[in-house]
C-alpha positions as CSV (number, residue, x, y, z in Angstrom):
1,M,81.0,93.6,89.8
2,P,81.2,96.7,87.5
3,P,82.7,96.3,84.0
4,F,86.7,96.0,83.2
5,S,86.9,99.4,81.5
6,A,85.9,100.7,85.0
7,H,88.1,98.9,86.9
8,V,91.1,99.7,84.4
9,R,89.8,103.5,84.8
10,A,90.0,103.2,88.7
11,A,93.3,101.3,88.8
12,A,94.7,104.5,86.8
13,R,93.6,106.7,88.8
14,V,96.3,109.3,90.6
15,R,95.7,110.4,94.2
16,P,97.0,113.3,95.3
17,V,99.5,113.6,98.3
18,D,100.8,116.4,100.9
19,V,103.9,115.4,102.0
20,A,106.1,112.1,99.7
21,W,109.8,113.9,99.5
22,A,110.9,113.1,103.6
23,F,109.6,109.6,103.5
24,A,111.2,108.8,99.7
25,V,114.5,110.2,100.8
26,R,114.7,108.0,103.9
27,A,113.8,105.2,102.5
28,G,116.2,105.9,99.4
29,L,119.1,106.5,102.6
30,A,118.2,103.5,104.2
31,V,118.7,101.3,101.1
32,A,121.9,103.5,100.3
33,V,123.9,103.0,104.0
34,P,124.2,98.8,103.5
35,L,124.8,98.9,99.8
36,V,127.7,101.1,99.9
37,V,129.1,99.4,102.7
38,L,128.9,96.2,100.9
39,V,130.2,97.3,97.7
40,A,132.9,98.9,99.3
41,T,134.3,96.5,101.1
42,G,134.2,94.2,98.2
43,H,130.8,92.0,98.9
44,P,128.1,93.2,96.3
45,A,126.9,89.7,96.3
46,W,125.7,90.2,99.8
47,A,123.4,92.9,99.0
48,G,120.3,91.9,97.9
49,V,120.0,89.9,101.3
50,A,121.0,93.3,103.3
51,T,118.5,95.0,101.0
52,F,115.9,93.6,102.5
53,G,116.7,94.9,106.5
54,S,116.3,98.0,104.6
55,F,112.6,97.8,103.4
56,T,111.8,98.7,107.4
57,A,112.0,102.0,106.3
58,L,109.1,101.2,104.2
59,Y,106.6,100.8,107.1
60,G,105.5,103.5,109.4
61,R,105.2,106.4,106.9
62,D,103.6,109.0,108.9
63,E,102.8,107.3,111.9
64,P,103.8,109.5,115.2
65,Y,107.1,108.3,116.6
66,R,105.7,106.8,119.5
67,R,103.9,104.4,117.5
68,R,106.6,104.4,114.7
69,A,108.9,103.0,116.7
70,L,106.5,99.8,117.5
71,V,105.8,99.3,113.7
72,V,109.5,100.0,112.6
73,T,111.0,97.3,115.1
74,A,107.9,94.8,114.3
75,A,108.5,95.3,111.0
76,A,112.2,94.6,111.0
77,I,111.9,91.7,113.2
78,G,109.1,90.5,110.5
79,L,112.0,90.7,107.4
80,V,115.0,88.8,110.0
81,A,112.6,86.1,110.5
82,A,111.4,86.2,106.5
83,V,115.3,86.1,105.7
84,V,115.9,83.5,107.9
85,A,112.9,81.3,106.4
86,G,113.8,82.1,103.0
87,T,117.4,80.8,103.9
88,L,116.5,77.9,105.6
89,A,114.3,77.1,102.6
90,A,117.0,77.0,100.3
91,L,118.9,74.9,102.2
92,A,116.1,72.1,102.7
93,P,116.7,68.9,100.7
94,A,113.7,69.9,98.3
95,P,114.1,74.0,98.0
96,E,111.7,74.3,95.2
97,I,108.8,72.7,97.0
98,V,109.8,73.9,100.3
99,A,110.0,77.7,99.0
100,V,106.5,77.4,97.5
101,A,105.4,76.8,100.9
102,A,107.8,78.6,102.7
103,V,106.3,82.1,100.8
104,A,103.2,81.2,101.1
105,L,103.3,80.7,105.1
106,V,104.9,84.0,105.1
107,G,102.6,85.9,102.9
108,A,99.3,84.7,104.9
109,G,100.5,85.0,108.2
110,A,102.7,88.6,107.5
111,T,98.9,89.9,105.3
112,V,97.0,88.7,108.7
113,L,99.4,90.9,110.9
114,S,99.8,93.5,108.7
115,N,96.0,94.1,108.5
116,R,95.0,93.0,111.9
117,Y,97.3,95.7,113.1
118,R,96.8,98.2,110.6
119,T,100.4,98.9,109.4
120,G,99.7,99.9,106.3
121,P,101.1,99.6,102.6
122,P,103.4,97.6,101.8
123,G,101.5,95.2,104.1
124,G,102.6,91.3,104.1
125,L,104.4,92.0,100.4
126,M,107.8,92.5,101.5
127,F,108.0,89.7,104.5
128,A,107.1,87.5,101.4
129,F,109.1,89.2,98.7
130,A,111.9,88.3,101.0
131,T,110.9,84.9,101.6
132,A,110.8,84.5,98.1
133,V,114.5,86.3,96.8
134,T,116.7,84.3,99.5
135,S,114.9,80.7,99.2
136,A,116.0,80.9,95.6
137,I,119.8,81.9,96.3
138,P,122.0,79.0,96.7
139,A,122.8,78.9,100.1
140,Q,125.4,76.9,102.6
141,P,124.5,76.3,106.8
142,S,126.7,78.7,107.5
143,D,125.1,81.2,105.1
144,L,121.6,81.5,107.7
145,A,123.8,83.3,110.3
146,R,125.6,85.5,108.0
147,N,122.0,86.5,106.2
148,A,120.4,87.0,109.1
149,A,123.2,89.3,110.8
150,L,123.0,91.0,107.2
151,T,119.3,91.7,107.7
152,T,119.7,92.9,111.0
153,A,122.5,95.5,110.7
154,A,120.6,96.8,107.6
155,A,117.3,97.0,109.4
156,A,118.7,98.6,112.6
157,V,120.3,101.1,110.5
158,S,116.9,102.0,108.8
159,W,115.6,101.9,112.2
160,L,117.4,104.8,112.9
161,I,117.0,106.8,109.9
162,V,113.0,106.4,109.9
163,M,113.2,107.6,113.9
164,S,116.1,110.5,113.1
165,G,113.0,112.6,112.4
166,A,112.0,112.8,116.1
167,L,115.1,115.1,116.8
168,I,114.6,117.5,114.3
169,A,110.6,117.9,114.2
170,P,109.1,115.9,116.7
171,D,105.6,117.5,116.0
172,A,105.7,117.1,112.1
173,P,103.6,113.9,112.0
174,R,101.1,115.1,114.2
175,R,100.7,118.2,112.7
176,L,100.4,116.3,109.1
177,A,97.6,114.2,111.2
178,I,95.7,116.9,111.9
179,A,96.0,118.5,108.8
180,R,95.0,115.9,107.1
181,A,91.6,115.3,109.2
182,L,90.8,119.1,108.2
183,R,91.3,118.2,104.8
184,A,89.2,115.1,104.8
185,A,86.5,116.8,107.0
186,A,86.4,119.6,104.4
187,A,86.0,117.0,101.4
188,L,82.6,116.1,102.7
189,A,81.4,119.3,101.2
190,E,82.0,117.9,97.8
191,A,81.0,114.4,98.5
192,P,77.8,113.0,96.9
193,D,74.8,111.6,98.5
194,G,73.6,107.7,99.3
195,S,76.6,105.3,98.6
196,A,78.9,107.0,96.4
197,G,79.6,109.3,99.4
198,L,80.2,106.7,101.8
199,A,83.9,106.1,101.0
200,A,84.5,110.2,101.6
201,R,83.0,110.0,104.8
202,Q,84.6,106.5,105.7
203,Q,88.0,108.5,104.5
204,A,86.9,111.4,106.9
205,A,86.2,109.1,109.8
206,L,89.5,107.3,110.1
207,A,91.5,110.3,109.5
208,V,90.2,112.2,112.6
209,E,90.8,109.2,114.2
210,R,94.2,109.1,113.5
211,A,94.7,112.6,114.5
212,W,92.8,112.1,118.0
213,R,95.6,109.4,118.2
214,A,98.1,111.3,117.2
215,T,97.4,113.9,119.7
216,R,97.2,111.6,122.4
217,N,100.8,111.7,123.2
218,T,100.7,115.5,123.6
219,T,97.7,115.7,126.4
220,R,99.5,112.3,128.2
221,T,102.6,114.0,128.3
222,R,101.3,117.4,129.3
223,N,99.1,115.8,131.8
224,T,102.1,114.2,133.4
225,G,104.6,117.7,132.9
226,A,101.5,119.5,135.3
227,A,101.3,116.7,137.4
228,H,105.1,117.1,138.1
229,G,105.1,120.4,137.8
230,T,106.6,121.1,134.0
231,S,104.2,121.3,132.1
232,T,105.2,125.1,130.5
233,A,102.4,127.4,128.8
234,R,103.5,126.6,125.3
235,D,103.1,123.1,125.8
236,A,99.4,123.9,127.1
237,D,98.5,126.0,124.3
238,D,100.0,124.1,121.4
239,G,98.3,121.0,123.3
240,G,95.0,122.5,123.7
241,S,95.0,124.2,119.8
242,E,95.4,121.0,118.6
243,E,92.6,119.6,120.2
244,I,90.4,122.0,119.4
245,L,91.4,121.8,115.5
246,V,90.9,118.1,115.8
247,A,87.2,118.8,117.4
248,H,86.5,121.1,114.6
249,A,87.4,118.2,111.9
250,E,85.4,116.5,113.6
251,T,82.4,118.9,114.1
252,E,82.6,118.7,110.2
253,L,82.4,115.2,109.9
254,S,79.5,115.1,112.0
255,G,77.4,117.3,110.2
256,L,76.3,119.5,112.8
257,H,76.1,122.6,110.6
258,G,76.0,121.0,107.4
259,H,78.5,120.8,104.8
260,D,78.8,124.2,104.0
261,P,82.0,125.6,101.3
262,R,82.8,128.5,103.2
263,T,83.3,126.4,106.1
264,A,85.6,123.9,103.8
265,A,87.6,126.6,102.8
266,E,88.6,127.7,106.4
267,L,89.6,124.2,107.3
268,R,91.8,123.9,104.1
269,T,93.3,127.4,104.9
270,L,93.9,125.9,108.8
271,A,95.3,122.5,107.4
272,A,97.9,125.0,105.0
273,R,99.1,126.7,108.1
274,I,99.7,123.6,110.2
275,T,101.6,122.1,108.1
276,R,104.5,125.1,108.1
277,R,106.7,125.6,111.0
278,G,105.8,128.2,113.6
279,P,103.5,128.0,116.2
280,L,99.8,126.6,115.5
281,P,96.6,128.6,115.4
282,H,94.5,129.3,118.4
283,L,91.1,128.8,118.1
284,T,88.1,128.7,120.5
285,A,86.3,125.5,121.2
286,T,82.5,125.4,120.9
287,A,80.7,123.6,124.2
288,T,80.1,120.7,122.1
289,E,84.1,120.9,121.0
290,E,84.9,121.3,124.7
291,S,83.0,118.1,125.9
292,K,84.6,116.1,122.9
293,I,88.3,117.2,124.3
294,A,87.1,116.5,127.7
295,E,86.1,113.2,127.0
296,R,89.2,112.1,124.6
297,R,91.7,113.6,127.7
298,M,89.6,111.3,130.1
299,A,90.3,108.6,127.5
300,A,94.1,109.1,126.7
301,T,94.6,109.0,130.8
302,L,92.8,105.5,130.9
303,L,93.8,103.5,127.9
304,R,97.4,102.2,127.1
305,D,99.3,104.2,124.1
306,R,99.4,100.8,121.9
307,P,98.9,99.8,118.2
308,A,94.7,99.3,117.7
309,A,93.8,96.2,116.1
310,V,91.0,95.1,114.1
311,K,88.7,93.5,116.1
312,G,87.1,90.2,113.8
313,G,86.8,91.3,110.1
314,P,87.1,88.9,107.2
315,L,91.1,88.7,108.0
316,W,91.6,84.7,107.7
317,P,89.9,85.0,104.4
318,A,92.0,87.4,102.8
319,A,94.8,85.3,104.2
320,A,93.5,82.2,102.6
321,R,93.5,83.9,99.3
322,V,97.4,84.5,99.7
323,A,98.5,81.3,100.6
324,F,96.4,79.6,97.7
325,G,97.4,82.3,95.4
326,A,101.2,82.0,96.0
327,L,101.0,78.3,96.2
328,V,99.4,77.8,92.6
329,A,101.7,80.6,91.0
330,G,104.9,79.5,92.3
331,A,104.1,75.8,91.6
332,A,103.2,76.8,88.2
333,A,106.1,78.8,87.7
334,G,108.3,75.8,89.2
335,F,106.6,73.9,86.6
336,L,107.0,76.5,83.6
337,A,111.0,76.8,84.5
338,H,111.3,73.1,84.7
339,T,109.9,72.5,81.2
340,T,111.0,75.7,79.4
341,G,114.2,76.9,81.5
342,L,112.6,80.3,82.3
343,G,114.5,81.4,85.1
344,H,113.0,83.7,88.9
345,S,110.4,81.7,89.2
346,Y,109.6,83.4,92.2
347,W,108.7,86.5,90.9
348,A,105.2,84.5,89.8
349,A,104.4,83.9,93.3
350,V,105.6,87.2,94.7
351,S,103.6,89.1,92.0
352,A,100.3,86.9,93.2
353,V,100.7,88.0,97.2
354,A,101.3,91.6,95.7
355,V,97.9,91.2,94.1
356,L,96.0,90.1,97.3
357,Q,96.8,92.6,98.8
358,G,93.9,93.8,98.7
359,A,90.9,93.5,101.3
360,S,88.9,92.5,98.1
361,L,88.0,91.1,95.0
362,R,87.5,94.5,93.3
363,L,90.7,96.0,95.2
364,S,92.8,92.7,93.7
365,V,91.2,93.4,90.2
366,H,93.4,97.2,90.5
367,R,96.5,95.8,91.5
368,A,96.5,93.5,88.9
369,I,95.8,95.7,86.1
370,Q,98.5,98.1,88.0
371,R,101.2,95.9,88.8
372,A,100.7,93.8,85.5
373,G,100.7,97.3,83.3
374,G,103.6,99.3,85.5
375,T,106.0,96.0,85.2
376,I,105.4,96.1,81.1
377,A,106.0,99.4,80.8
378,G,108.8,99.7,83.5
379,L,110.5,96.7,81.5
380,L,111.3,99.5,79.1
381,I,113.5,101.6,81.6
382,A,114.8,98.4,83.2
383,G,116.3,97.2,80.2
384,A,118.0,100.5,79.5
385,A,119.3,100.7,83.2
386,V,120.8,97.2,83.0
387,A,122.5,97.7,79.9
388,I,124.3,101.4,81.7
389,P,128.2,100.7,82.0
390,G,129.8,101.4,84.5
391,G,130.1,98.5,87.3
392,S,129.0,98.2,91.0
393,W,128.7,101.9,92.1
394,V,126.6,102.8,89.1
395,L,124.3,100.0,90.2
396,V,124.5,101.1,93.6
397,A,123.5,104.9,92.5
398,L,120.8,103.8,89.8
399,I,119.0,101.5,92.8
400,V,118.8,104.2,95.4
401,V,117.3,106.5,93.1
402,A,115.1,103.7,91.4
403,Q,114.0,103.5,95.4
404,V,113.2,107.0,95.8
405,I,111.5,107.8,92.8
406,A,109.6,104.1,93.9
407,E,108.5,106.0,96.7
408,L,107.4,109.2,95.6
409,L,105.0,107.5,93.1
410,V,103.7,104.6,94.9
411,V,101.3,107.1,97.0
412,R,99.8,108.2,94.3
413,N,99.3,104.9,91.7
414,Y,100.6,101.9,92.2
415,G,100.9,100.8,88.4
416,L,103.4,104.3,88.2
417,A,105.7,103.2,90.9
418,M,105.7,99.8,89.2
419,L,107.7,102.3,86.6
420,A,110.7,102.3,88.9
421,V,110.2,99.4,91.5
422,T,110.6,96.8,88.1
423,P,114.2,98.3,87.0
424,L,114.7,98.2,90.9
425,A,114.6,94.5,91.5
426,L,117.0,93.6,88.5
427,L,119.2,96.4,89.2
428,V,119.6,94.7,92.9
429,G,119.5,91.4,91.3
430,E,122.5,92.7,89.1
431,L,125.0,93.3,91.8
432,G,127.1,90.0,91.8
433,H,125.1,88.0,89.7
434,E,125.2,89.5,86.6
435,T,122.7,87.9,83.9
436,P,122.1,88.9,80.6
437,P,119.4,91.6,80.3
438,L,117.3,90.0,77.7
439,D,116.7,86.9,80.1
440,L,116.3,89.4,83.0
441,I,113.5,90.8,81.2
442,G,111.8,87.9,79.4
443,D,111.5,86.2,83.3
444,R,110.2,89.3,84.6
445,L,107.3,89.6,82.3
446,V,106.5,86.4,82.1
447,Q,106.4,85.2,85.7
448,T,104.7,88.9,86.7
449,V,102.0,88.2,83.9
450,L,101.5,84.3,85.3
451,G,101.5,85.5,88.8
452,C,98.6,88.4,88.5
453,L,96.5,86.0,86.5
454,L,96.9,83.0,89.0
455,G,96.4,85.9,91.4
456,L,93.2,86.6,90.7
457,T,92.2,83.3,90.0
458,A,92.7,82.8,93.8
459,A,90.7,86.0,94.8
460,L,87.7,84.5,92.5
461,L,88.0,80.6,93.7
462,V,88.5,82.0,97.5
463,R,85.1,83.9,98.2
464,N,85.3,86.3,101.3
465,R,81.6,85.3,102.6
466,A,83.2,86.4,106.0
467,A,82.8,90.0,104.8
468,G,78.7,89.9,104.2
469,R,78.7,88.7,107.7
470,H,80.8,90.9,109.6
471,L,79.0,93.4,107.4
472,D,75.8,92.3,108.7
473,E,76.8,91.9,112.4
474,A,78.2,95.8,112.0
475,I,75.1,96.9,110.5
476,T,73.5,95.4,113.8
477,A,75.6,96.6,116.0
478,V,75.3,100.3,114.8
479,E,71.3,99.9,114.9
480,K,71.3,98.6,118.6
481,A,73.6,101.4,119.6
482,T,71.8,104.0,117.9
483,A,68.8,103.0,119.7
484,D,70.3,102.4,123.1
485,M,72.4,105.6,122.5
486,R,74.3,104.9,125.8
487,N,77.7,106.5,124.6
488,A,78.1,108.7,121.3
489,R,82.1,108.0,121.4
490,E,81.1,104.5,121.1
491,L,78.5,104.9,118.6
492,A,80.8,107.1,116.4
493,G,83.4,103.9,116.1
494,L,80.7,101.4,115.4
495,V,79.7,103.4,112.3
496,A,83.2,104.0,111.3
497,A,83.4,100.3,111.6
498,M,80.4,99.8,109.8
499,R,81.4,102.0,106.7
500,E,84.6,99.9,106.6
501,A,83.3,96.6,106.4
502,Y,80.9,97.8,103.6
503,E,83.9,99.0,101.9
504,V,85.1,95.5,102.0
505,A,82.1,93.7,101.2
506,A,81.1,95.7,98.4
507,G,84.3,95.0,96.6
508,E,82.9,91.2,96.7
509,P,80.5,90.1,94.0
510,G,76.8,89.5,95.2
511,L,76.3,92.7,97.7
512,R,72.5,92.6,97.6
513,P,71.1,96.3,96.9
514,E,69.4,96.1,99.7
515,V,71.8,96.1,102.1
516,T,73.2,99.4,101.0
517,D,70.3,100.8,101.5
518,R,70.4,99.5,105.1
519,V,74.0,101.0,105.8
520,L,72.8,104.2,104.5
521,T,69.8,104.3,107.0
522,A,71.6,102.8,109.8
523,E,74.3,105.6,109.2
524,R,71.7,108.2,108.8
525,E,69.8,107.7,111.7
526,A,73.2,107.0,113.7
527,R,74.7,110.6,112.7
528,S,71.2,112.6,113.8
529,R,71.2,110.4,117.2
530,L,74.6,112.1,117.5
531,I,74.0,115.9,116.6
532,A,70.8,115.5,118.9
533,A,73.5,114.3,121.9
534,P,76.7,115.5,120.8
535,G,77.9,115.4,124.6
536,Q,76.6,112.2,126.2
């Protein structure tokens, strides 16, 4: 593992973003609607529970609308189930003990499902958060149905907000996916050789695959329309242009013509044109690209359009880390609360789950640095926000603003997002449950640091041995497919899976240098075969 200073530099890195405002505004609106309704009707104490339904809007960020509908629906169902689990824990004879177990189980299960079906951030964190908070609120049996109804209603509103863009700009997610594929492919011109460039090639491969998946709906719709005599010339032109653009990105990814800076500049120019309104640029596909497009059209016809699941992989060790970390952090925080009177012990368990959302120990270290550092700085902002007079309506306004800022920052850096997430969490808790600001700040600081430390301990103790085994299997599969070379598409997919497995395994201690050499050799030979026989 690299020295701690290298982890700090990596944790402080700010990522560039292309689209953030639309998602942030959607998330802010999703939170605002239930809060305004509840405060206006005199039920501000219910706002915390309803907010968990609003977290539905945090999922399916840039997915095409068909897949987004599936992801957001699954997130809504999961959040309602998490609130129900937390409420049941609060009703149990020993709620403190049951709550810790519930957070651990929900966090682990949600992490497995989020990773398996690639829902993206925030992964399983919000489900654990919903369970933790509702388990800490004293409840009566009648509260179970009320909490489920509040969460369901807020989730339904969020679903409508998230999907509303389909009426205004139905092709926006598809254009964005294509633009990202072009930019990621262009970035390969500046990527270093060797293991340092593996991450860039993996990101480009994933971006190209997402772009193909995004254009699949267009292909199927156009083919269906043509079969019924309803396809228009513009549909055919736009769909064909989209496929050619993605094929251009894949050609650059393959390295067929080398990674020339001039070609990279052309791809970036195309990406900028695509993200603007108006007709797509009309391009001519090469013979190789026509073959790729025909192959993709056949796949779109034969395959059902469903979220792609990750087959195999070290999913269960990641879930075990989450469960163990949440159990230990929750138990330690509960003991600390019992002996010192410190409140909000669930924050420690949630912090542990947040740290352990990373796929490897290295990413968990980055998350711990970001969450702890961002929380400490965010508490200064939170102290000022909580102290602002004005009652419930001022709190609602501050919560919505904090939500928007958090979503603008989280795509850039998780630590920066904590500057807004920290006051957001405290402000939501203040609605209907006033607590002295100093007590809130003290609880948040101690519990967050405790949870981060215990989360890292869990990542160290629960070794992800499956990561190395999965990488070895992925390398062997690439070597075998390269030797056989029966299907170019299959080989390209296996290379992407190998890079992904390497990214996880490289984040765990003990990876041997010869394994990296084997990955680079397998990738180089596979790319040579793909370039030599692109149309197979």
